C-alpha positions in Angstrom: -83.1 257.6 57.0 -84.1 260.3 54.5 -83.3 263.0 57.1 -79.9 261.4 57.9 -79.0 261.2 54.2 -80.0 264.8 53.6 -78.0 265.9 56.7 -74.9 264.3 55.4 -75.4 265.9 52.0 -75.6 269.3 53.7 -72.5 268.6 55.7 -70.7 267.6 52.5 -71.7 270.9 51.0 -70.3 272.8 53.9 -67.1 270.8 53.8 -66.7 271.7 50.1 -67.2 275.4 50.8 -64.6 275.2 53.5 -62.2 273.4 51.2 -62.8 276.0 48.5 -60.7 278.4 50.6 -57.6 276.3 49.9 -58.5 274.1 46.9 -59.0 275.4 43.3 -61.3 272.4 42.3 -63.5 272.9 45.3 -63.6 276.6 44.5 -64.8 275.8 41.0 -67.4 273.4 42.5 -68.8 276.2 44.7 -68.4 279.1 42.2 -70.1 277.1 39.4 -73.3 276.8 41.5 -73.7 280.4 42.3 -76.9 281.8 40.8 -77.6 278.4 39.4 -81.4 278.5 39.6 -81.5 282.0 38.3 -79.5 280.9 35.2 -81.8 277.8 34.9 -85.0 279.9 35.1 -83.7 282.3 32.4 -82.5 279.5 30.1 -85.9 277.7 30.1 -88.2 280.7 30.2 -90.6 280.7 27.3 -89.8 277.1 26.2 -92.7 275.4 24.5 -92.6 272.1 26.3 -95.3 270.5 24.1 -93.2 271.2 21.0 -89.8 270.8 22.6 -89.9 268.3 25.6 -86.8 268.3 27.8 -84.6 265.2 28.5 -82.4 265.6 31.5 -79.0 263.8 31.3 -76.7 263.7 34.3 -73.0 262.7 34.4 -70.9 262.8 37.5 -67.7 263.8 35.6 -65.9 263.7 32.3 -65.5 259.9 32.2 -69.2 259.3 32.7 -70.1 261.9 30.2 -68.0 260.1 27.6 -70.1 257.0 28.3 -73.3 258.9 27.9 -72.2 260.9 24.9 -73.0 258.2 22.2 -76.6 257.9 23.6 -77.0 261.7 23.6 -75.8 262.1 20.0 -77.8 259.1 18.7 -81.0 260.3 20.4 -80.4 263.7 19.0 -80.4 262.3 15.5 -83.7 260.5 15.8 -85.5 263.0 18.1 -84.6 266.4 16.9 -87.5 268.2 18.6 -86.4 267.2 22.1 -84.2 269.5 24.1 -81.3 268.1 26.1 -80.2 269.5 29.5 -76.9 268.1 30.6 -75.6 268.3 34.2 -72.3 267.5 35.9 -71.5 267.1 39.5 -67.7 267.6 39.1 -65.8 270.5 37.7 -63.6 268.1 35.7 -66.6 267.3 33.6 -68.4 270.7 33.5 -65.3 272.8 32.8 -64.3 270.7 29.8 -67.8 270.2 28.3 -69.7 273.3 29.3 -69.9 274.3 25.6 -70.9 270.8 24.3 -72.8 271.5 21.2 -75.1 268.5 21.3 -76.7 269.7 24.5 -79.0 272.7 24.6 -78.0 273.6 28.1 -75.1 272.5 30.4 -75.2 273.2 34.1 -73.8 272.0 37.4 -76.1 269.7 39.4 -77.2 271.5 42.6 -76.5 269.9 45.9 -78.9 267.0 46.5 -81.2 268.5 49.2 -84.9 268.0 49.2 -85.5 271.7 48.5 -83.0 271.8 45.6 -84.4 268.6 44.1 -88.0 269.9 44.2 -87.1 273.3 42.7 -84.9 271.7 40.0 -87.6 269.2 38.9 -90.3 271.9 38.9 -88.2 274.2 36.8 -86.8 271.7 34.3 -90.0 269.6 34.0 -88.2 266.8 32.2 -90.1 264.1 30.3 -87.4 261.7 31.3 -84.1 261.7 33.3 -81.0 259.7 32.3 -78.3 259.0 34.8 -75.0 257.7 33.6 -73.2 254.7 35.4 -73.6 255.2 39.1 -74.3 258.7 40.3 -77.1 258.1 42.7 -78.7 261.2 44.3 -81.6 260.0 46.3 -83.5 263.2 46.8 -83.5 263.9 43.1 -84.6 260.3 42.4 -87.5 260.5 44.9 -88.6 263.8 43.4 -88.6 262.3 39.9 -90.6 259.2 41.2 -93.2 261.4 42.8 -93.8 263.3 39.5 -93.9 259.9 37.6 -91.0 261.0 35.5 -89.3 258.0 33.8 -85.8 257.4 35.1 -83.1 255.5 33.3 -79.6 254.4 34.2 -77.2 253.6 31.4 -73.9 251.8 31.5 -74.8 251.1 35.1 -72.3 248.9 37.0 -73.0 247.2 40.3 -70.7 245.2 42.6 -71.5 243.1 45.7 -69.7 245.4 48.1 -71.8 248.4 47.2 -74.1 249.5 50.1 -77.2 248.5 48.2 -76.3 244.8 48.7 -74.9 244.9 52.2 -76.7 243.9 55.4 -77.3 247.6 56.2 -78.4 248.5 52.7 -82.1 248.1 52.8 -82.9 251.8 52.6 -80.4 252.4 49.8 -81.8 249.4 47.9 -85.3 250.7 48.1 -84.2 253.9 46.4 -83.6 251.9 43.2 -87.1 250.5 43.1 -88.6 253.4 41.2 -86.1 253.4 38.3 -87.9 252.8 35.1 -85.1 250.8 33.5 -81.5 249.9 34.1 -79.1 249.3 31.2 -76.2 247.5 32.9 -72.8 246.7 31.7 -72.7 243.0 32.7 -74.6 240.0 34.0 -73.2 240.3 37.5 -74.9 243.7 37.8 -78.2 242.2 36.5 -78.0 239.4 39.0 -77.4 241.7 41.9 -80.4 243.8 41.0 -82.6 240.7 40.5 -81.6 239.7 44.1 -83.3 242.9 45.1 -86.4 242.1 43.2 -85.5 244.5 40.4 -86.1 242.9 36.9 -86.5 245.9 34.7 -82.9 245.4 33.6 -81.2 244.9 30.2 -77.6 243.8 29.9 -76.5 246.2 27.2 -72.8 246.5 27.8 -70.7 249.7 28.2 -71.5 252.6 25.8 -68.0 253.8 26.2 -66.8 251.2 23.7 -69.0 252.8 21.1 -67.6 256.2 21.9 -63.9 255.2 21.8 -64.5 253.3 18.5 -66.0 256.5 17.0 -63.0 258.5 18.2 -60.6 255.9 16.7 -62.5 256.1 13.4 -62.0 259.9 13.1 -59.0 261.1 11.1 -57.8 263.9 13.4 -54.1 264.6 13.2 -51.6 266.7 15.2 -48.9 267.8 12.8 -46.6 269.2 15.6 -46.9 266.0 17.6 -46.2 264.0 14.5 -43.1 266.1 14.0 -42.1 265.4 17.7 -42.5 261.7 17.1 -40.6 261.7 13.8 -41.3 258.0 13.1 -40.0 256.7 16.5 -41.8 254.3 18.8 -43.9 256.1 21.4 -44.8 255.3 25.0 -47.7 257.3 26.4 -48.3 257.7 30.1 -52.0 258.7 30.3 -54.0 260.1 33.3 -51.0 259.7 35.6 -50.7 260.6 39.3 -47.4 261.1 41.3 -47.1 257.4 42.1 -47.4 256.5 38.4 -44.9 259.1 37.4 -42.3 257.8 39.9 -42.9 254.3 38.4 -42.4 255.6 34.9 -39.2 257.5 35.6 -36.7 254.6 35.3 -38.3 253.6 32.0 -38.0 257.2 30.7 -34.3 257.2 31.8 -33.7 253.8 30.1 -32.1 255.2 26.9 -31.4 251.8 25.3 -35.1 251.4 24.4 -35.1 254.3 22.0 -38.6 255.5 22.9 -40.3 258.9 22.7 -42.5 259.6 25.6 -45.8 261.5 25.8 -46.9 262.2 29.4 -50.5 263.4 30.1 -51.0 263.8 33.8 -54.5 263.6 35.3 -54.0 267.0 36.9 -52.7 269.6 34.4 -52.6 272.6 36.9 -49.4 274.7 36.6 -48.1 273.4 39.9 -48.4 269.7 38.8 -46.8 270.5 35.4 -43.9 272.2 37.1 -43.5 269.3 39.4 -43.2 266.9 36.5 -40.7 269.1 34.7 -38.6 269.0 37.9 -39.0 265.3 38.3 -37.9 264.4 34.8 -34.6 266.5 35.1 -34.1 266.3 31.3 -35.3 268.3 28.3 -39.1 268.4 28.1 -41.3 270.3 25.7 -44.8 271.3 26.8 -47.7 270.9 24.4 -48.7 274.5 24.9 -45.2 275.6 23.8 -44.7 273.0 21.0 -43.6 274.5 17.7 -41.7 273.5 14.5 -38.4 274.2 16.1 -38.6 272.7 19.5 -40.5 269.6 18.5 -37.2 267.8 17.7 -35.2 268.9 20.7 -36.6 266.5 23.3 -37.8 262.9 23.7 -40.5 263.9 26.2 -43.7 265.8 25.4 -45.7 266.9 28.3 -49.4 267.4 27.7 -50.5 270.4 29.8 -54.1 270.7 28.5 -57.2 268.5 28.5 -59.4 267.0 25.9 -56.9 265.5 23.4 -55.5 262.5 25.1 -58.0 260.0 23.7 -56.9 261.0 20.2 -53.2 260.8 20.9 -53.3 257.0 21.6 -53.3 256.5 17.8 -49.6 257.4 18.0 -48.8 255.1 20.8 -46.7 251.9 20.6 -47.3 251.1 24.3 -49.3 252.9 27.0 -49.4 253.2 30.7 -52.7 254.2 32.3 -52.5 255.9 35.7 -54.6 255.6 38.9 -53.7 252.0 39.7 -51.8 252.9 42.8 -54.8 254.9 44.1 -58.5 254.2 44.1 -58.5 252.6 40.6 -57.1 252.9 37.2 -58.5 255.3 34.6 -60.0 254.3 31.3 -58.0 251.7 29.2 -60.6 251.6 26.4 -59.1 254.5 24.5 -55.7 252.9 23.9 -56.9 249.3 23.4 -59.3 250.6 20.7 -56.1 251.4 18.7 -54.7 248.0 19.4 -52.2 249.5 21.9 -51.0 247.1 24.7 -51.4 248.7 28.1 -49.8 248.6 31.5 -51.4 249.8 34.7 -51.0 249.5 38.5 -52.5 246.8 40.8 -55.9 248.6 41.5 -57.8 247.6 38.4 -60.5 245.2 39.5 -63.4 247.7 39.2 -63.0 247.7 35.4 -64.4 244.7 33.6 -62.3 245.3 30.5 -59.1 245.3 32.6 -60.0 242.1 34.3 -61.0 240.4 31.1 -57.9 241.4 29.2 -55.6 240.5 32.1 -57.2 237.1 31.8 -56.6 237.0 28.0 -53.0 238.2 28.4 -53.6 241.4 26.4 -52.8 243.9 29.1 -50.5 243.9 32.1 -50.7 244.9 35.8 -47.4 245.9 37.2 -46.2 247.0 40.6 -42.6 248.0 40.3 -40.4 250.0 37.9 -38.3 247.0 37.1 -41.4 245.1 36.0 -42.4 247.9 33.7 -38.9 248.2 32.1 -38.6 244.4 31.7 -42.0 243.9 30.1 -41.6 246.9 27.8 -38.2 245.7 26.6 -39.6 242.1 26.1 -42.6 243.3 24.0 -40.6 245.7 21.9 -38.1 243.0 21.1 -40.7 240.5 19.8 -42.8 241.8 16.9 -44.9 238.6 16.8 -45.9 239.0 20.5 -46.6 242.7 19.9 -48.9 241.8 17.0 -50.7 239.2 19.1 -51.3 241.7 21.9 -52.5 244.3 19.5 -55.0 241.9 17.9 -56.3 240.8 21.3 -57.0 244.5 22.3 -58.8 245.4 19.0 -60.8 242.2 19.1 -62.0 242.9 22.6 -63.3 246.3 21.7 -65.1 245.0 18.6 -66.8 242.3 20.6 -68.1 244.8 23.2 -69.6 247.4 20.9 -73.3 247.9 20.4 -74.7 249.1 23.8 -75.8 252.4 22.3 -78.0 250.7 19.7 -79.7 248.7 22.4 -80.5 251.7 24.6 -81.6 253.9 21.6 -84.0 251.1 20.4 -85.7 251.1 23.8 -85.9 254.9 24.0 -87.3 255.0 20.4 -90.1 252.7 21.5 -90.9 255.0 24.5 -90.6 258.4 22.7 -92.1 257.7 19.3 
């Protein structure tokens, strides 16, 4: 099975290289790994590993990084002599955070072949490896196990339909047996692991709640965006895809609601931004072109950059989170931290916070433009209901903070 797994990893790598001919993200994935080991060798050359041991932290993409970020920064405060090497699998994480100041080095993760895994571990020589959520690379894991290097998974989330727990999943399940400790998000994950005989598990919760609370506590402001808003109610469409934008269009065209709109598509490439401008067919101001004069000319602000959306939710009255007509919704924790009631599409069941708040009535899954318009109008017309929804969202975030402290307490005990 190891050979079959490695074969498919190699095929995947070849497919990405072929896709790079046509796709810019695939091209970033390939180009970012050129000369990777040479860069790694050069960066770590001369490091005194007794004085400055290396912790390797891996995130698949930007969302997983944000979950791991509170742990990285808290660990940094209490273990200043350690060096942190951060890796990403996806360009959407690496390109945004390649200059992250709390990591000593930031690299792409090489393809998970046995040779790459061996060379990587021999070069990095980490005293521990931390994987965030569920990026399982089995050759890397086996290499770490063989070297007796502690392996931790934080904010891990398991579901019954994952291959670890299916009738054919024996080999996959065995790959988890060498993990030193799992810090999982919920009791369902812990029970699934226990059914595999894995008991080195702590239900810590989701570290992302700590991260979004920290963001909400900061007093960053955007004067030009505040000028655009000019005291009006704001509806933010965050991390949207084409299906989401088509759903939002009737709401945007519903002038009677007197809303300002901020749209932040998941893909901010020039082609996608131009598509949105054409779709809206009304005056739009792009964030990259926003100034004192044009800030008041339009009711629609189009965010054509990355990295600021999480801070913009402080301005929102209501929000729509994209992805719910595809694989799954994006993060709703950012808006609900500010007490912003949220709408999203029908594919939300992978996210505990969405399921929980649907049950409490604090957020809404919608399937049609008419549903979105009707629910928006109803909530805006009833201040008491809006206040109730806002309180539910804030309370949920408050009740789910604290995962970082649990993880850091454990790591402090290990790395005294």
